[in-house]
KOLBAKE-791334 format. One line per 10 residues: for each residue z, y, x of C-alpha. Coordinates in steps of 0.001 Angstrom, whole numbers, plus 500000, padded with zeros to 6 digits. Last residue first. Layout:
Z,Y,X; ... $
//
This chain:
538077,880225,402566; 540396,880326,405406; 540094,884266,406860; 539806,884509,410475; 541613,884511,413944; 539772,884245,416835; 537657,887399,416610; 540532,890450,417689; 543933,891617,415758; 546361,892403,418325 $
549914,892022,416194; 552919,893674,418111; 555739,891776,419883; 559515,893044,419606; 561511,894713,422171; 565683,894378,422578; 567180,896554,425168; 566360,900365,423813; 568358,903111,425038; 569721,904772,422649 $
573924,904829,424101; 572153,905500,427350; 573333,903631,430152; 575743,905180,432533; 574733,907133,435722; 575771,906421,438950; 572683,906688,441119; 572359,903049,441588; 572439,902514,437446; 569886,905575,437009 $
567787,903348,439463; 567826,900343,437733; 567682,901762,434449; 564300,903108,435867; 563321,900071,437251; 563949,897883,433587; 562099,900907,431405; 559529,900426,433542; 559092,896869,433398; 559768,897016,429704 $
556467,898924,429257; 554483,896822,431002; 556005,893712,429642; 554869,894868,425970; 553964,891471,425336; 551531,892083,422470; 550768,888992,420055; 547439,887640,419848; 543975,887608,418942; 541806,885908,421172 $
537923,887510,421590; 536215,884280,420642; 535348,883768,423479; 537471,885158,425672; 536988,888689,427306; 540151,890241,425309; 542787,887463,425902; 541747,887539,429611; 543954,890859,430150; 546794,889505,428725 $
547891,889917,424872; 551299,887755,425470; 550846,885558,422472; 547824,883461,421379; 546423,882561,417580; 543622,880461,417225; 541500,879378,414174; 539636,876165,413860; 536242,875419,412091; 534779,878723,411708 $
536660,880307,414503; 535655,878689,416986; 533053,875803,415770; 534155,872426,417301; 531814,870629,419722; 534305,868745,421455; 533600,871422,424743; 534481,874363,422174; 537856,872473,421394; 538934,871634,424846 $
537640,875797,425758; 539694,877425,422997; 543068,875243,424297; 542879,876126,427870; 542385,879937,427080; 545397,879394,424261; 547443,877945,426665; 546546,880966,429028; 547652,883108,425941; 550454,882084,425672 $
552768,879710,423290; 549913,879125,420862; 549258,879105,417581; 546259,876671,416414; 544514,877113,412519; 542427,874588,410139; 544437,871385,411357; 543244,868271,410406; 544740,865108,412573; 542831,862329,414311 $
545764,862540,417381; 542826,862594,419849; 541925,866165,418891; 545749,867403,419184; 545967,865116,422441; 543032,866649,423962; 544565,870428,423123; 548002,869347,424981; 545739,868763,428087; 543481,871779,427656 $
546564,874283,427020; 548134,872920,429827; 544989,873583,432310; 544868,877202,430485; 548429,877216,431962; 552497,876997,430212; 552275,873100,431052; 552228,871315,427870; 553037,870464,424748; 551809,869165,421160 $
553815,870242,418166; 552588,869103,414715; 554294,865743,415242; 557203,867818,415488; 556872,868383,411570; 557667,871645,410121; 557673,871653,406201; 554793,873886,404443; 556885,875344,402001; 556175,879049,403787 $
559880,879858,405020; 559674,876283,406297; 556127,876695,408385; 557298,880099,409398; 560607,879173,410808; 559076,876098,412356; 556635,878365,414450; 559360,880909,415036; 561607,877898,416379; 558896,876806,418462 $
558838,880362,420348; 562489,880731,420678; 562440,877009,422597; 559745,878315,424839; 561415,881493,425603; 564462,879938,426086; 563949,877824,428991; 563031,873927,429242; 559090,874242,430319; 556941,871972,428135 $
555108,875045,426927; 554052,874478,423290; 550062,874225,421274; 551494,874582,417355; 549067,873048,414842; 548770,874984,411122; 547520,872817,408389; 548185,875684,405584; 545881,878606,406644; 545213,881094,404144 $
544838,884127,406203; 548551,884994,405186; 549479,881675,406787; 547733,882268,409852; 549061,886303,410359; 552600,884382,409481; 552355,881746,412460; 551768,885124,414565; 554730,886920,412919; 557072,883867,413429 $
556273,883869,417422; 557061,887504,417673; 560454,887026,415724; 561435,884018,417897; 560523,885789,421034; 562434,889268,420045; 561666,890142,424018; 564472,891452,426415; 565949,893831,428575; 569423,893636,430021 $
571326,896004,432056; 574068,896867,428744; 574349,893323,427926; 575936,892310,431239; 578509,889267,429963; 576644,888564,427090; 573362,888015,429222; 569769,888607,427060; 567017,887738,429441; 563514,888556,429453 $
564280,891648,432275; 567409,891361,433788; 568814,894711,435844; 570492,894746,439232; 572067,898347,439659; 575714,897397,440156; 575116,894172,442434; 578169,892042,443364; 579154,891651,439477; 575521,891579,438469 $
575346,888679,440823; 578387,886845,439677; 576844,887236,435679; 573677,885768,437318; 575698,882842,438524; 577243,882557,435276; 574310,882653,433353; 572615,879905,434828; 569536,880615,437245; 566455,878898,436332 $
564850,881443,433718; 564970,884941,435965; 563166,887888,435962; 565292,890256,437822; 564724,893987,438497; 566555,895121,441789; 567961,898548,442717; 570556,897757,445850; 567989,896401,447472; 569312,895988,451527 $
567499,893258,453261; 570052,890738,452464; 570418,891897,448957; 566775,890695,448675; 567111,887639,450454; 570039,886433,448255; 567723,887166,445124; 564996,885211,446808; 567398,882281,448188; 569402,882253,444363 $
565794,882285,442693; 564854,879344,445159; 567591,877018,443791; 567450,877795,440136; 563772,876909,440205; 561471,879385,437484; 559167,879614,440515; 561219,881978,442149; 558764,884763,443712; 560019,887634,445637 $
558558,891176,445567; 560066,893666,447697; 558920,897274,446205; 558973,900567,447978; 560548,903926,446829; 559773,907734,446509; 560785,908088,443113; 557331,908271,441287; 556142,905291,443721; 559115,902951,442683 $
558259,904208,438887; 554835,902714,439832; 555937,899818,441397; 558123,898308,438774; 555151,898309,435991; 553089,896873,438700; 555323,894206,439151; 555953,893065,435529; 551980,893476,435333; 552023,890930,438108 $
554166,888588,436539; 551938,888398,433461; 548829,888107,435315; 549955,884887,436979; 550135,885289,441122; 553420,886869,441124; 555169,883933,440626; 558328,883654,438887; 559541,887288,439144; 562527,888365,441483 $
561822,892369,442169; 563525,894723,444408; 563951,898240,445112; 563329,899592,448373; 564305,902723,450437; 568218,902571,449745; 569894,905009,448839; 572762,908081,449686; 573465,905860,452552; 576718,904237,453031 $
575820,901214,450603; 572526,900466,452624; 574546,899343,455279; 576608,897160,453356; 573393,895558,451773; 572393,894880,455102; 575552,892721,454909; 574365,889679,457038; 574896,886780,454216; 577602,884247,453873 $
577179,881223,451484; 580870,880212,452881; 580234,876692,454267; 576607,878008,455373; 578298,880788,457496; 581119,878719,458633; 578447,876181,460253; 576743,879259,461510; 580412,880214,463825; 581425,876714,464005 $
577366,876318,466191; 577466,879611,467731; 581043,879414,468532; 580663,875613,470497; 577445,876548,472116; 578639,879252,473978; 577778,882745,473224; 576120,884488,476608; 573660,886776,474874; 573953,888504,471583 $
571944,886536,468581; 573709,889203,466290; 575090,886676,464187; 576554,885083,467828; 578206,888550,468695; 579478,889275,464876; 581150,885968,464792; 583027,886847,468484; 584085,889892,467607; 585396,888649,464512 $
587561,886293,466773; 587322,882643,466718; 588415,879855,464731; 585118,879198,462479; 587174,878972,459051; 588695,882462,460251; 585861,884361,462026; 583610,883580,458766; 586484,884953,456455; 586709,888044,458936 $
582851,888238,458656; 583103,888476,454671; 582407,886260,451965; 581683,887447,448178 $
//
């Protein structure tokens, strides 16, 4: 990590001058101002509020990086962290990265620059190498829903493959054989792993996976409608649809009903995540529960423990598994 000495050297000024520029002191020449800020941009230097926090016994905030706090899944994640923060007299600073590498990096820099030592990160945009460097810089940074080999003791993640496999096996156990999959079009591990779970379930049951039975869309209710519209227009007959998440399942249910399809009599639908909406759809959605609130609580506590210098417990759970929640959207195929 670049220091103010590095900035001063590259800018060709003294450390004192560099410090005055960065602290917006008066009577700084235009040349010095431009030279220092050019050096800051080249070196990726940030004013190290974190260093001040390191002097204190603890910082006052826990940082949280999510994709979009407006999405219920991430709202539940933030609430889980906030509960732990409040119990420990902390506040939460939330940043949205939108699964974009540039924005995730920018928001991580913001959290660090604002003195956050304990940080819970949900990142899908940043590479393993970049996250590894941040883990080295911030010893109390914990990754959620990400398995990073170089920092595995600080990772809490879901077995997406197993969850999708179990969801599809539930359909197969109910007698369904013509099963489609409504999948996220995001190029992230979650989407790939859940698609692989569907493939494995089909192959294991001798139903022969066919990519033409997979319909893609954004991981939202609108994406579910788009994917299901394509499914209907394909002219293929299905008795069940497995979906990437509950938001897509919501769009799938709505699209099917708009097209006069009786649910679940004609087509059964299963979701993934067990978001709040799942119990309020019609029919109420059978889904796989993602224990995100519990995982977020564990992640926040782990971050605080690491900040305090406590070792990671040998028996700590790092891999979590989804569980089936049976409601009304899946019935036995007669």
